[in-house]
C-alpha positions as CSV (number, residue, x, y, z in Angstrom):
1,M,-83.8,-18.5,-79.2
2,K,-84.8,-15.2,-80.9
3,K,-86.7,-14.1,-77.8
4,I,-83.6,-14.9,-75.6
5,F,-81.4,-12.9,-78.0
6,T,-83.8,-9.9,-78.0
7,A,-84.1,-9.9,-74.2
8,I,-80.3,-10.1,-73.6
9,T,-79.8,-7.4,-76.2
10,A,-82.2,-5.1,-74.3
11,I,-80.3,-5.6,-71.1
12,G,-77.0,-5.1,-72.8
13,L,-78.1,-1.6,-73.9
14,I,-78.2,-0.5,-70.3
15,L,-74.5,-0.3,-70.3
16,S,-74.4,2.6,-72.7
17,S,-76.1,4.9,-70.2
18,C,-74.1,4.0,-67.1
19,T,-70.8,5.3,-65.7
20,S,-68.6,3.7,-63.0
21,A,-67.9,5.3,-59.7
22,D,-64.7,5.2,-57.5
23,Q,-66.4,3.5,-54.6
24,Y,-69.4,1.4,-53.8
25,K,-72.1,2.2,-51.3
26,V,-74.5,-0.6,-50.5
27,T,-77.7,0.6,-48.6
28,G,-80.0,-2.1,-47.4
29,K,-83.4,-2.4,-45.7
30,L,-84.4,-5.7,-44.0
31,E,-88.0,-6.4,-43.2
32,G,-88.2,-8.5,-40.1
33,M,-84.9,-7.6,-38.6
34,T,-84.3,-4.6,-36.3
35,K,-81.0,-5.5,-34.7
36,G,-78.0,-7.8,-35.2
37,K,-75.0,-8.0,-37.5
38,V,-74.9,-8.0,-41.2
39,Y,-71.9,-9.5,-43.1
40,L,-70.6,-8.8,-46.5
41,S,-69.0,-12.0,-47.8
42,K,-67.5,-13.5,-50.9
43,L,-66.9,-17.1,-52.1
44,Q,-63.3,-18.4,-51.6
45,D,-62.4,-22.0,-52.1
46,H,-66.1,-23.0,-52.1
47,K,-66.7,-21.3,-48.8
48,L,-68.2,-17.9,-47.8
49,V,-65.6,-15.7,-46.2
50,K,-66.7,-12.6,-44.4
51,T,-65.0,-9.4,-45.6
52,D,-66.9,-6.7,-43.7
53,S,-69.6,-6.4,-41.1
54,T,-72.0,-3.8,-39.7
55,E,-74.9,-3.5,-37.3
56,V,-78.6,-3.2,-38.3
57,A,-80.1,0.0,-37.2
58,G,-83.9,0.4,-37.6
59,S,-84.0,-2.4,-40.2
60,S,-81.3,-0.7,-42.2
61,F,-77.6,-1.3,-42.9
62,S,-74.9,0.0,-45.2
63,F,-71.5,-0.9,-46.5
64,E,-68.9,1.4,-48.2
65,G,-65.6,0.6,-49.9
66,T,-63.7,0.2,-53.2
67,L,-63.4,-2.8,-55.5
68,E,-60.7,-3.3,-58.0
69,S,-63.1,-5.3,-60.1
70,P,-66.9,-6.1,-60.0
71,E,-67.4,-9.4,-58.3
72,M,-70.2,-11.7,-56.9
73,Y,-70.7,-11.0,-53.2
74,F,-73.2,-12.1,-50.5
75,I,-75.1,-10.5,-47.7
76,Q,-75.4,-12.8,-44.6
77,L,-77.4,-12.1,-41.6
78,E,-76.6,-13.0,-38.0
79,G,-78.7,-15.9,-36.8
80,Q,-80.3,-16.4,-40.3
81,R,-79.8,-19.1,-42.8
82,G,-79.3,-18.3,-46.5
83,A,-77.8,-15.2,-48.1
84,I,-78.5,-12.4,-50.6
85,Q,-76.4,-12.9,-53.7
86,F,-75.5,-9.9,-55.8
87,F,-72.9,-8.5,-58.1
88,L,-71.0,-5.8,-56.2
89,E,-69.4,-3.0,-58.1
90,N,-68.3,0.6,-57.5
91,S,-71.7,2.3,-57.6
92,K,-74.7,3.1,-55.4
93,I,-76.6,-0.1,-54.7
94,T,-79.8,-0.5,-52.8
95,I,-81.1,-3.8,-51.4
96,D,-84.6,-4.4,-50.1
97,A,-85.3,-7.8,-48.6
98,N,-87.4,-9.8,-46.2
99,V,-85.5,-12.0,-43.8
100,K,-87.9,-14.9,-44.5
101,S,-87.2,-14.8,-48.3
102,L,-83.7,-13.5,-48.9
103,K,-83.5,-15.0,-52.3
104,N,-86.3,-12.7,-53.4
105,A,-84.4,-9.5,-52.4
106,K,-84.7,-6.5,-54.8
107,I,-81.4,-5.1,-55.9
108,I,-81.0,-1.9,-57.8
109,G,-77.8,0.0,-58.9
110,S,-75.5,-2.7,-60.2
111,V,-75.4,-3.1,-64.0
112,N,-73.6,-6.4,-63.8
113,H,-76.3,-7.7,-61.3
114,D,-79.0,-6.7,-63.7
115,L,-77.3,-8.6,-66.5
116,I,-76.8,-11.7,-64.4
117,S,-80.4,-11.6,-63.2
118,S,-81.6,-11.5,-66.8
119,Y,-79.4,-14.4,-67.7
120,N,-80.5,-16.5,-64.7
121,D,-84.2,-15.9,-65.6
122,K,-83.6,-17.4,-69.0
123,Q,-81.6,-20.3,-67.7
124,L,-84.3,-21.1,-65.2
125,Q,-86.8,-21.6,-68.0
126,F,-84.4,-24.2,-69.5
127,Q,-84.0,-25.9,-66.1
128,L,-87.8,-26.1,-65.5
129,K,-88.2,-27.8,-68.9
130,Q,-85.5,-30.3,-68.1
131,Q,-87.0,-31.1,-64.7
132,K,-90.3,-31.9,-66.5
133,M,-88.4,-34.1,-69.0
134,F,-86.6,-35.9,-66.2
135,S,-90.0,-36.7,-64.6
136,E,-91.3,-38.0,-68.0
137,Y,-88.2,-40.0,-68.4
138,Q,-88.7,-41.7,-65.1
139,K,-92.3,-42.6,-66.0
140,A,-91.2,-44.0,-69.4
141,E,-88.4,-46.0,-67.6
142,Q,-90.9,-47.5,-65.2
143,K,-93.1,-48.6,-68.2
144,G,-90.0,-50.0,-70.1
145,N,-90.8,-47.7,-73.0
146,Q,-87.3,-47.5,-74.6
147,F,-88.5,-45.5,-77.6
148,Q,-89.9,-42.7,-75.4
149,M,-86.8,-42.8,-73.2
150,D,-84.6,-42.3,-76.2
151,S,-86.8,-39.5,-77.5
152,I,-86.8,-37.7,-74.1
153,E,-83.0,-38.1,-73.8
154,A,-82.5,-36.6,-77.2
155,A,-84.7,-33.6,-76.4
156,F,-82.9,-33.1,-73.1
157,N,-79.5,-33.1,-74.8
158,K,-80.8,-30.6,-77.4
159,L,-81.9,-28.3,-74.5
160,E,-78.4,-28.6,-73.0
161,L,-77.1,-27.2,-76.3
162,D,-79.7,-24.5,-76.3
163,K,-78.6,-23.5,-72.8
164,L,-75.0,-23.3,-73.9
165,D,-76.0,-21.3,-77.0
166,A,-77.9,-18.8,-74.8
167,G,-74.8,-18.4,-72.7
168,E,-72.6,-17.8,-75.7
169,Q,-75.0,-15.2,-77.0
170,F,-75.0,-13.5,-73.6
171,I,-71.2,-13.3,-73.6
172,T,-71.1,-12.0,-77.2
173,L,-73.6,-9.3,-76.5
174,N,-72.1,-8.2,-73.2
175,K,-68.4,-9.0,-73.9
176,N,-67.2,-5.8,-72.3
177,T,-68.7,-6.6,-68.9
178,H,-67.5,-8.6,-65.9
179,A,-70.9,-10.3,-65.9
180,A,-69.9,-11.9,-69.2
181,A,-66.7,-13.2,-67.7
182,F,-68.7,-14.6,-64.8
183,V,-71.1,-16.4,-67.2
184,A,-68.2,-17.7,-69.2
185,Y,-66.6,-19.3,-66.2
186,R,-69.9,-20.7,-65.0
187,I,-70.8,-22.4,-68.3
188,S,-67.3,-23.8,-68.8
189,S,-67.7,-26.6,-66.3
190,P,-68.6,-29.5,-68.6
191,L,-66.8,-28.2,-71.7
192,E,-63.7,-29.5,-73.4
193,T,-60.5,-27.4,-73.5
194,S,-61.0,-26.1,-77.0
195,E,-64.6,-25.1,-76.2
196,I,-63.5,-23.1,-73.2
197,E,-60.8,-21.4,-75.2
198,K,-63.4,-20.3,-77.7
199,I,-65.5,-18.8,-74.9
200,Y,-62.5,-17.0,-73.4
201,A,-61.7,-15.5,-76.8
202,M,-65.2,-14.0,-76.9
203,L,-64.4,-11.7,-74.0
204,S,-63.1,-8.2,-74.5
205,E,-59.8,-7.1,-73.0
206,K,-61.8,-5.2,-70.4
207,A,-63.7,-8.4,-69.4
208,K,-60.5,-10.4,-69.3
209,K,-59.4,-8.2,-66.4
210,S,-62.2,-9.8,-64.3
211,P,-61.2,-12.4,-61.7
212,Y,-63.5,-14.8,-63.4
213,A,-61.6,-14.5,-66.6
214,D,-58.4,-15.2,-64.6
215,L,-60.1,-18.4,-63.3
216,L,-61.1,-19.3,-66.8
217,K,-57.6,-18.9,-68.1
218,E,-56.2,-20.9,-65.2
219,K,-58.7,-23.7,-65.9
220,I,-57.6,-23.8,-69.6
221,E,-54.0,-24.1,-68.5
222,L,-54.9,-26.9,-66.0
223,L,-56.9,-28.9,-68.5
224,K,-54.1,-28.6,-71.1
225,S,-51.8,-30.2,-68.6
226,V,-54.0,-33.2,-68.2
227,E,-55.1,-33.7,-71.8
228,T,-54.7,-37.1,-73.5
229,G,-51.1,-37.8,-74.2
230,Q,-49.8,-35.9,-71.2
231,P,-48.1,-37.5,-68.2
232,A,-50.6,-38.3,-65.5
233,P,-49.9,-36.1,-62.4
234,D,-49.1,-38.2,-59.4
235,F,-51.0,-37.8,-56.1
236,I,-51.1,-39.4,-52.7
237,L,-54.3,-39.9,-50.7
238,N,-55.3,-42.1,-47.8
239,T,-57.0,-45.5,-48.1
240,P,-60.0,-46.4,-45.9
241,K,-57.5,-47.7,-43.4
242,G,-55.7,-44.4,-43.3
243,K,-52.6,-45.5,-45.2
244,P,-51.2,-43.3,-47.9
245,L,-51.4,-44.7,-51.4
246,S,-49.9,-43.0,-54.5
247,L,-50.9,-43.2,-58.1
248,S,-47.2,-43.8,-59.0
249,S,-47.2,-47.0,-57.0
250,F,-49.1,-48.6,-59.9
251,K,-46.3,-47.7,-62.4
252,G,-46.0,-50.1,-65.3
253,K,-49.7,-51.0,-65.2
254,V,-52.8,-49.8,-66.9
255,V,-54.8,-47.7,-64.4
256,V,-58.3,-46.5,-64.4
257,I,-58.9,-43.6,-62.0
258,D,-62.6,-43.5,-61.1
259,F,-63.7,-40.2,-59.5
260,W,-67.0,-40.8,-57.6
261,A,-68.8,-40.3,-54.3
262,S,-71.3,-42.0,-52.2
263,W,-73.8,-39.1,-52.6
264,C,-73.5,-39.2,-56.4
265,G,-76.5,-41.0,-57.9
266,P,-75.1,-41.4,-61.4
267,C,-71.9,-42.8,-59.9
268,R,-73.7,-45.4,-57.9
269,K,-75.7,-46.3,-60.9
270,E,-72.5,-46.8,-62.9
271,N,-70.8,-48.9,-60.1
272,P,-72.2,-52.3,-61.2
273,H,-70.8,-51.8,-64.7
274,M,-67.5,-50.8,-63.3
275,L,-67.4,-53.9,-61.0
276,E,-68.2,-56.2,-64.0
277,L,-65.4,-54.6,-66.0
278,Y,-62.9,-54.8,-63.1
279,K,-63.6,-58.5,-62.6
280,E,-63.0,-59.1,-66.3
281,L,-59.8,-57.0,-66.7
282,H,-58.1,-57.0,-63.4
283,P,-56.7,-60.6,-64.0
284,K,-55.1,-59.1,-67.1
285,G,-53.1,-56.6,-65.0
286,V,-55.5,-53.7,-65.1
287,E,-55.8,-51.6,-61.8
288,F,-58.7,-49.5,-60.7
289,L,-58.2,-46.6,-58.3
290,G,-61.4,-45.1,-56.8
291,V,-61.0,-41.5,-55.7
292,S,-64.0,-40.4,-53.6
293,L,-65.2,-36.8,-53.3
294,D,-67.0,-37.7,-50.1
295,K,-67.1,-35.6,-46.9
296,E,-67.9,-38.2,-44.4
297,K,-65.8,-41.4,-44.0
298,K,-68.7,-43.4,-42.7
299,S,-70.8,-42.8,-45.9
300,W,-67.8,-43.5,-48.1
301,L,-67.0,-46.8,-46.5
302,K,-70.7,-47.8,-46.5
303,A,-71.0,-47.1,-50.3
304,I,-67.8,-49.2,-51.0
305,K,-69.3,-52.1,-49.0
306,D,-72.9,-51.8,-50.3
307,D,-71.7,-51.6,-54.0
308,G,-69.1,-54.4,-53.6
309,L,-66.3,-52.2,-54.9
310,I,-63.3,-54.5,-54.5
311,W,-60.5,-52.3,-56.0
312,N,-58.3,-49.8,-54.3
313,H,-59.9,-46.7,-52.9
314,V,-58.5,-43.3,-51.6
315,S,-60.0,-40.0,-50.4
316,D,-59.0,-36.9,-48.5
317,L,-62.7,-36.4,-47.6
318,K,-62.6,-32.8,-48.8
319,Y,-65.7,-33.0,-51.1
320,W,-65.1,-30.8,-54.2
321,D,-61.8,-29.6,-52.7
322,C,-60.4,-33.1,-53.2
323,E,-56.7,-32.5,-54.1
324,A,-56.7,-35.2,-56.8
325,A,-59.9,-34.0,-58.4
326,K,-58.5,-30.4,-58.6
327,L,-55.2,-31.7,-60.0
328,Y,-57.1,-33.3,-62.9
329,G,-59.6,-30.5,-63.4
330,I,-62.6,-32.6,-62.4
331,T,-65.8,-30.5,-62.1
332,G,-68.4,-33.3,-62.5
333,I,-68.7,-36.9,-61.5
334,P,-68.6,-39.8,-62.3
335,A,-65.4,-39.2,-64.3
336,T,-62.7,-41.6,-65.4
337,V,-59.1,-41.2,-66.5
338,V,-57.3,-44.1,-68.2
339,I,-53.5,-44.2,-67.8
340,D,-51.2,-46.5,-69.8
341,Q,-48.2,-48.5,-68.7
342,N,-45.9,-45.5,-69.3
343,G,-47.9,-43.3,-67.0
344,N,-49.6,-41.2,-69.8
345,I,-53.2,-40.3,-70.0
346,V,-54.9,-42.1,-73.0
347,A,-58.6,-41.4,-72.3
348,K,-60.9,-39.4,-70.1
349,K,-64.6,-39.4,-69.3
350,V,-65.2,-42.8,-70.8
351,F,-67.6,-45.5,-69.5
352,G,-69.1,-48.8,-70.6
353,D,-68.0,-50.1,-73.9
354,D,-65.8,-47.0,-74.6
355,L,-64.0,-47.6,-71.3
356,K,-63.5,-51.2,-72.1
357,A,-62.2,-50.5,-75.6
358,A,-59.7,-47.9,-74.3
359,I,-58.3,-50.4,-71.8
360,E,-58.2,-53.3,-74.3
361,N,-56.2,-51.2,-76.8
362,L,-53.5,-51.1,-74.1
363,I,-53.4,-54.7,-73.1
364,Q,-53.5,-56.5,-76.5
């Protein structure tokens, strides 16, 4: 952690010698491409949206303009897969890339990009360690070595905390930058509301003007609206037969909303336990409502059949843009929400014995 702290501090010092400009000018050189269009794009609603375009001339291209706030952008090439991701700001930025390896593009001139690159390098080291742990866990599981499995899981969870700690250190050391707001939003995904509020408070007033800080604030407000004790927001989605089904149609009953998807391995692994619990508690008046984040109806229906999921299911087949998932601030699956007979949220993100206990407290 000391090494991470030192490295991030060194990057943070760059800020003291840099000044902002009124406009950006992006100049790029593309090895392996002599003609065609180049697009400047940004992420909106989980999709890349083109904001500007230009023609390649002699392997070179350029963009000019003004930004209200530094933000993550992408360079896309006509006829090429992939993109160059970089933090655009009002400064002179140069990009050198090979069309066969866009992710290895060299980017100079963006202070926020330098900061994010340093942060990503440190996070990658954590991820590589976790990948190795996952492989070791699988081997231990095959051998039935529960002691080793528990040990690896504990080490994995400790590394997750270290990753979060590194993120918080980055935010603290670079709190005046838009890069800090970007990292704050990125690490907020699995956190509880109070933890996200803590991270938001680390940002300076300047950083809070970033669009990523706005997203973070909106997320806090959303999560507060669906905390335990709050009324469960109603929604209507279609069943596999295409008929609309609302959450409110189960009024007066205990309801477990199960957010899942056919492509989600942990969800599929949890399904047998959910099925067992449903068979035990449904006769007592408990309803399950599966909300799928699938994109393809065929895959969704096959998973329901293969896993023997006999409760009600709905989906709008919008993947992470699922309206119900966004309404409840769901950023990871599997996820559960337990609703009491009065339509209030009483538990979230509970499984197994904890889920059973939460339900039984309501039907005693």
